[in-house]
N, C-alpha and C positions, 0 to 999 in steps of 0.2 A: 326547428328544421335541422335535418341531419347533414353531417359531413362524413363522407366515406373514403377511407384509404384502401387501395387495392394493390397488393404485391404479388407478382407472379414468380414462383420459383420453379426449379426443375421438376419437383415432385408434387408440390402443393401450391394452391392459390389461396392467399390469405386476405380477408376483408375485416376491417375494423370500422365501426360506425359510432359517432359521438354526436349527441345533441349538446352543443356548447352552452345553451341557455339553461337546460334542466340538469345537465350532467349525466343523463342517461347514456348508456353505451351498450353495444352488442358486438359480437365477433363470430366469424365462422372460418373454417378451414376445410377446403375441398380439394380434390385431386386436380392437378393441372391437366390440360387436355392438348398437348402438342400434336400436330402443328397448329391446330385451331384453338389458340389460347383463349379467344373471346368466349368460347363455350364454357370454359371453367369459370370465367368472370360472371357470366349470366347465371350459372348454377349457384354461385355464391350469393348473388343478388336475390335469387329466389329463396335461398336458405335464410337470409336476413329477414325477408318478408314474414317468415314464420315466427320471428321474434318481435314483430311489430315495426320493423324498419322498412319503409316503403320508398322505392326509388322516386316516385312522384313527389315525395316530401323532402327530397334531397337537394340542397342548394349547391353543393360542391362535391365532385368526385375527383379524387387525386390518385393518379395511377403511376405506379412504378413497374417497369417491364424489363424483360430480358431479350426482346425481339432484336434490338440493335446489336448488342454484343454477341448474341447467338448467331445472327446472320454473318457477322464478321468472322467469328471463330470457326464456324462450319462451312464458310465460303459459299453461303447460300443466298448471296445478294444478287443484284441486277447486273445485266450486261451494261457496263458504263463506257461512255465515250468521253474523251478528254481533249480540249482545245487549249493550246498554249502558244507562247511566243516562239516564232521561227528561230531555229538554231539551238534550242534548249532541250535537254533531256534529263531534267532534274530528278524525275521519279525513278529513272534507271540509274543515274550516277549516285544519288542519295548523298550520304555524308562521307567525306574522306577521312575526317578525324574520328575513327571508330571508337566508340565509348568503351568497348571491351576488347582491347588490343591483345590481351593475353588469352583469349578464348580460342583454343585450338580446334573447336568444333564449329567455329563461326561460319555461317552461311548468309550471304546477302539476302535480305527479305525480298520476296518476289512481289513486284508492284501489283496492286489490285486492278490496274488497267494496263494492258499490253500495248506494244507499239502499233499493232494492227488497228487498235481502237483509239489511236492518238492522231490528232491533226494539228499542224502548225500553221500559224497565220502571221503575216508581216505586221508588226506593231512594236513600239518600244516607248516605255515611260522611263525617264532617267531617275536616278536615286533621289534627286531633289523634288521629284513630282512633276517636272516639266515634260512636255511631250516631245520626244526626239523623232519618232516616226508615227504618223497618223495610222489609225486602224483601218485596214481594208475591209469594208463591210461585205463586199462581194466574196472575198476570201472566206469570211466567217460563214456566209450563206452556203458556199460550196462545201466547207468543212462539215457543217451541220447536216447537210443532205447526205454526205458520204457516211457519216456515223449513223444516221437514222436508217439508211439503207442497209447498214450492217447490223440492224436490229438493236441499236442502243435504246434502252428503256429510259435512261436518264443521262444527262451530260453535265460534266464539271468543266469549269473554265478557270484557268489560272495564268495570269500574265505577270511578267517580271515587274517588280516594284509597284504593283497595284496597291500595296499597303499604304503607299504615299499618295497615290492618285488612282482611284478606282474607275475613272471615267471610261476607259476602254472595256473593262469587264462589264460595266453596266450597259454599254452600247451593244456589246456582243451578246449579252443575255437577251436583250430585246429582239435581236435578229433571230437567235435560236428559237425563242418562244414562238415567234411568228411562223417559222418553218414547221414546228410541231403542230401548230393550229392548222396550217395548210394541209397537213397530213391527217387531219381529223382528230387530233388529240386535244381534248378540251382543257386538261390541266397539265401543261408541260412541266416536267421536272428538270429544272436547270439550277445548278449551284455555282455561284461565283465565290472565289476564295476570300475576297474582301468583305463579303457579307458575314463570314464566319470569323475572320481574324484580320485585324489591321496591324499585326505585328510583323517584324522582319523575319527572315529565314524562310526562303522560298520552298524548300523541300517540305518542311513541316506544314506550311500553309496549304500547299498544293495537295499533300496527302490527306489533309483534313477535308478539303473540298471533294476529293475523290471518294473518301469513305462515306461522306454525307450522301453523295449521289449513289453510292453502292447500296446503301441500306434504305434509301428513301422510298423506292417503289413498294417494297415489302412492308415497310413501316406504315406508310400512308394507307395501304390496303387494309392492314390490320386495324388501325385506329378508326378508319371509316366504317368498317364492319362492326366494330364495337360501338361506335357512336349511333349507328342505325339501330342496332339491337337495343341499346339503352333508351333511345328516343321512342322506339316502338313499345317500350314498357312504361312510358310516361315521364322519362327524365327530361326536365326542362332547365336544369341548373347549368353551372359552368364546369366543363371538363378540363382538368389540369393534368399535365405530365410532370413527374419529378425530374429535376435537373441535376446533373453531375456536380454542380457547384453548391448544392445544398438548399436550393429553393424549388420553385415550381413555376411553370408557364402554361399558357393556354394551349389547347390541342392544335389550334391554328398555327401558333408559333412553332410548336414542336414538329409539325408536319413539314415546315419549311427547313428546319434545322434539327433533324433527328439525332445527329451525332452529339448534340448538347445534352441528350438524355442518357448517354452511355453510363452504366453503373448507377443510375438514379435510384434503384431499389435499395441496394446495400447502404447507400449514403443516407437514406432516410433513417436507418438505424443509428448512424452517428448523430444525426440531429435529435433523435429521440433520446440518445444518451446525454446530450447537452441539457435537455429539459430535466432529466432525472438528476444529473450532476448538480444543477442549480438548486433543486429541491433539497438535496441531502448535503449541500455545502462541500461537494467533492470537486475541487478546482482542476485537478489533473486526472484525466480519465483515458483509459484504453478501452475501446468497444470492440468486442469480437462477436461475430455473427456466424454461428455454425449452421449452415444450411443443408439442403439435401444433396447438392452436387459440389458445392464449394464452401470454403470458410473464408470470410472476409474480416479485416481488422483495420481500424483507424485510431488515430491518437489526437487528443486535444489538450494542449498545455494551457493552463489558465482558461479552460473552457473555450478556447479559440482554435478551431481546426485549421490546418494549413490548406490554402487553396492555391493551386498552381494552374497556369494557363498552358502547360505542356504535359500531356499524358500519353504514355506509351502502352499500346495494346499488344498483348502477347509477349511482353518482354520478360525474360527470365535469365537464368545464369548462362544459357546457351544461345539465346535468340535476342537479337537487337530490338525486335518488335517494330510496331508502326506508330509514328507520332501523330498526335492530334493537338491542334491549337485551340482548345476550348477549356474554360475554367472547370477544374475537377478538384474536389476535396481529396487530399492524399489518402488513399486506401491501398491495401495490397490484398491479394487473394491467392489461394492455392486450390488445386483440384482435389480437396479432401472434404467429404460430406457424408451424410447418412447413407446415401445410396452409392457411394464410391466402391468400386469393385476391388477386392483383395486378390492379389496374384503374386506369383514368384517369378523373378526375372531370370535371365540366362546365367547369372552369377550365383543363383540360389538365395537371393535376398528377398525378404518379404516386402511387398509394396502395397500401398493403399492409394487408389486413384491413379491418374486423373479421370480415367474412364468411369462412367457411372451408369447404374441401371435405370435411373430416372423414375418417372412416374409409372411407366409401364416398360418391362414387367415388374420393376421395383425389386426390393430385397427378396431373397428366397423365402423368408418367414412370412411375407405377405400372402403367399399362396396364389399369386397371379401369373405363375409360369416362370418366374425367375429361378435359375438354378446356380447362379454364380454367387459366391459369398460377398457380402457387403459389410460396411462398418456397422450398420444397424444389426445385421445378423451376428456380428462379433459381440456386441453389447448384450444381445439376447442370450447367446451361448454362455458368456461369462457370468450371466445372472444380474447384470446391472439394469436391464430393461425388463419390464413385466413380460413373462413368457406367454401370456394369454391374449393381451390386447394393448393397444396404444390409443392416444387421443381420447382418454377418458372412457374407453370402451367402444368407441365408434369404429376402430380399426382392429379386427381380429387378426391375430398372428399365430404362427405355429412354430414352436421351438424345435421340433423334430426336423422340420424342413431346413432350418438354419444350421443345425448340426450336420445334416446330410450334405449341405453345400460346402462344409469345411473339410469333408473327408479327403478330398483330393489334395488340398493345401497341406493338411496334416501328414499325408503320405509323402509328399514331395520333401517336406522338411524333417520327416522321421520323428515327429513329436505327437503328443496327444491333441485331440480336437480343442480342448479347453486352452491348452498352451498356445495353439495357433491363433485362437480367437483373442486371447489376452495380448499376444505379441502384436496383432494387428491394431488393437486399441492403443498400445504404447507407441507404435510407429505413427499412427494418426495424431496422437497428442504431441509427439516430438516434432512432427511437421508443423503443427499449429504453434508450438513454442518458438520454432524458428521464424514463423510468420511474425510473431510479436517482436522478435529481435530485429527484424528488418525495419519495422516502423519506429522502434525505440532506440536500442543500443547503436545500431548502424547510423542513426541520425543524431547521436549525442544525448539521448534521453535515457535516464536510469529508470527501468521499470519498477524498481523498489520504491519510487516516489509517486507511483500512479495507482489508481484503483481500477480494477478490471470489471467492466460491465459486460456480462455474458448473456446472450440471448440466442434465439433460433432453436431449432429442434435439438441440435447436438451441443450447442454452446455451453449450457449448464453442466453437461456431463464431462466435457474436457477441461473446463475452467480450473478445477482444483489441481489437476495434474500439471497444467501450465504454471499456475501460481507457485506450486511446490518447486518446480524446476527453476523459475526465474525470480524466486523470493518476492513475489508480489504480495503485499501485506493484506489486501482486502479484495474480496469479490462481491459484487452486487448482482443478484439475479432479480430482474424487475418484477414488480407486482403485476404489471401488464403481462398477460400470458406470453411467455418467451417466444412461442412459435408464431405469434402475430405481431411482434414488437415493431417490425419494419412498417407494417400497415398502419399501426398506431402513430409512429413517428411521422408519417406522411401528413397526418392531419395537422401537425404543428409546423409545417413548412411555410415560409413566407414566399410571396411572389417576388422573383428576383431577376434582374437583367444586368449584364455587365458588358462594358466596352473597353477595349484596350487599343491604344494608338501608339505606334512607334514613332518617335521623333527625337533623334539623338542630339542632345544639347548639353554643352558644358555649363555647369552651375556657376554663375557669376553674380557678384553684388552690384549689378547694374540695373538701371531703370528699364532698359530695353529687354533684358532677360525677364524681369518680373512681369512686364506687360505681356510678353509671349507666354509665360507660364500660366498666368491667370486666364488668358484668352483660350488656351488649349483646354483647361479644365472646364471653362464655361461652355465650350462647344460640345464636349462629350456629355456634360450634364444635360444640355438641351436635347441631345439625341436620345438619351436615356429616358427623359421625361416624355418625349414624343412617343416613344415605344409604349410606355404605360398608358398614355392617353388614347392610343389606338386600341387598347384593350379595355376602354371605358373605366380607367382607374384615375382618380384625382391625383395629378402629379404633385399637388401641394402636400399630400400625405406621404409622399415617397421620401424615405431616408437615404441621403446620398453619402457614400463612403468613398474617400479618395486615397489612391496609392500611387507611388512612384517606384518604378524598377530602376535601381541605381547601381553604378559600378565605378571602379577607378578607371582612369584613362588607360587603355591597352588591355583591359580584362575582357574576357569573352562572355561571362555570365554575370547575372545581376542578383541583387537582393531587394525584396519588396519592403518599402517603408511607408507606414501610414502617414497621411498628411492631414492637417487641420482644415476645417471648413473656411469659407469666405475668401476674401482677397489675401494673398500671401505677400508679405513684405520681407525685408532683410532679416528681421528677428526670426520669422518662421523658417526661412531658408537656412539660416545657421543651425536651427534646431534639427532640421531634416538631415543636414550633413553630420551633425553630432550623433543622431540616431543610427545613421548608416555606419559610421566608424565603430560604434558599439556592436551593432549587428554583425559586422564583418569580423570583429575580434571573436565574438561568440561562435560564429560559424566556422572560421578558419584558423583561429588561434593567433591572429595578428591583424594589424591594421596599418594604414599609411596616411596619417593625418595631414602630412605635407603634400600629398599627391592630389592632383585634380580629380574632381568627381563629376561624372556624367549622368544625366537622365537618359534612359533608353526608352522606357514606355510610360505613358500616362494611363492609369487604370482607374476607371470610375464604376462603382457598383451602386445600383439603385435597388432598394428593398422596400416593399410595401408590407408592413407588419400585419399578420393575421392573429386572431386570438388563439393562443395555444391551448391544447387540452391539458387538463390538470390531473394530478394524482391526489386524491383526497384520502385523509386518514379513514381507515375502516377497521375499527376495533372488533376483533373476533373473540367472543367470550366463551368459546368452546373449550374443550379439554384435549389433552394429549391422547387420552383414551379414545376420543371420537375420531382423531386423525390417524390412530395406529391401525395399520393394515395387516400386521403380522411380521414374520421374519422370512427372509429369502436366502438361499445359499448363493454365495458370490465367490468367484475365483479371483484371487488377488495377485496371481502370478506365482505364488509359492504354495498356497493351500486354499482349501474351501472353508469359508467362514460364514456363519449365520449373522446377518445384519438386519436391524429393524427397518421397516418400510412405513412411511407416513404419507398421507394424502395432503398435498400442498394447500388445497382450497379449504381444508378443515382445521388447519393448524391454528391454535389460539395466538393472539398477538403477544409480543414481548416474551416469547418462549425461546429457550436456547436448546439446541439438540447437539449432542456430542457425536463426532464421527467415530467409527464408520457408520453411516446410515444412508438410506436412499429416500428422497422426497419426490413423489410422483405428482406432477401437475397435469392439467388437461391437455397441454400442448407440448410439454417437455418433461424430462426427468433430471433432477439435480442429484449429483453424487457428492456426498461429503466423505472425504477419505480420512484415514487415521491421522490424528494430530490436528484436525480442523474441527471447528464448531460452526453451527449455523444459527443465526439469530433472526427471528421473524418479527420485523419491525411494525410500527403502527400503520404504515401504508400498505403492508402486505409484501414488501420486498424481503428477499432472503439475503442476509449479509453474512458471508463466510469469512472467518479469520482464523489464524493459527492459534492453537492453545497457548503457545509461548509468547 
């Protein structure tokens, strides 16, 4: 029985299918079809059927999508109404302690729900969870009617201190849902902040609820259309969505909480990198995904990616961004990809992205009507990409169209077309190198101690330039076709749920504290297991992981510390404090062993392990002559040189190629620059290292 991973990108939709019993696999790459992305998915399903992979024989379909993040970035979400506690304007006030106080271009983020679509009701929960003022249900009813009459398609509810006691939010949700039903809406879309997060900090919680409500109508519509199309073709398996925390959840869960799926596609590549790292005994990895519109990167020290429960959307050096309180693996991305448009700014500087040509019209060389130069066109003009076709011959391209697109850029800069193209390549690679700095050097990690795993359509092209600049010693280009690596990574995702509860408590060697501590963990674990049982998963097979967010008394921010299983006693508490002191010293360069230590959050993760796809050894007894495609003229920034070109799929095992050379695969092209060599290992991975 088949398991299929589906990854939607800006230009292509990728599908990878694996039969975990027999080891058979198949993949396809088709054009994305915005705004009706489900059409591209169905087209991919039909292409898989030509290879003997039938949707009616599929037990699981795991889907990573960009609908959520695109709806937020393009401001294409729903008209949202917001109901909150009387007297509070947190979405407008936001944070007084601005994180970028030296930013002279700072502008306060515009809330996704304005005051016209906000209603206030009398209620109040105190910080200890007690009810100070009862909820006025008639006020809630009046507020809901007002918002629905203003054409609210979904409603978010956020009450003060509901992370301690959500009873008022739960009651208000019932009232609002009843109003929706009275208006003839069978499936009311109502989000309460306490369902998404039970952590403190109201602005972050409320903004998460609003963003969930903002994307929910468009997300639910998309998922339901796709579900209907799949079921119409005989799919009777389980439909999963990838989560930003590195797992997956059922489509029913994702439709309730779509914000938890933000960045789910790129994160599948990180999880795929972990599988590859374990196979090759690479404990410290940086994974870079060069896509069609963006480049994403993440880091895993000791094969453990960092997961935060605070993620900022659209945050960059000039913008504060929008916070979300959902678990997300630490990744960063920039608007540089294969279809990124190349342009000259008002200061005469060459820029790459963030605007992109996307699937349509695409790069100029595709011949689909695009006339603006893109990064793909630059690689074609410079000779790094095949001037006649891509995707193993499936996509015909025209080098002349790429060169024509660069004429205007070359004239503006008063340089040759080839110089303009190569300059664009260097700018894009420098941008990507800076991206790696953000996730490594800026966080105290030395990239020289990591192996770079490069995938995606453009990842293997930019990787050696990045490694050269940052002195990264090794690059691995996976045996899994780079262009569909995210889709392959989805097949290895575990089913995952996480719950976080704020409960600020001083750590003490007292029986009363230990009783409270163990009771708090047991309550969260019970809720986690109930969630799995609602999805027909045996809770006894769920692996529970415990964490505590800990800080010194008086500090504002916390560090996450792993906790042991079972009942915790004095010995375990002392160990937790010891680990916190060590982590604090590593993170900040000092610690305060004599200072009191507080627990802020209890964090429980439930993981149901699935069988991961494997990469088997596949010895190729061919010859270099069979893989050799000839020579190609390549411009390296100073001169035109002739470099050998090889076919990746025909390379014999255990062969080493000296750079400069080009290795063309079915979904991506790997560039081996001067002073590098590429080794084709037993599994089919390309391992690039320096000659020295």
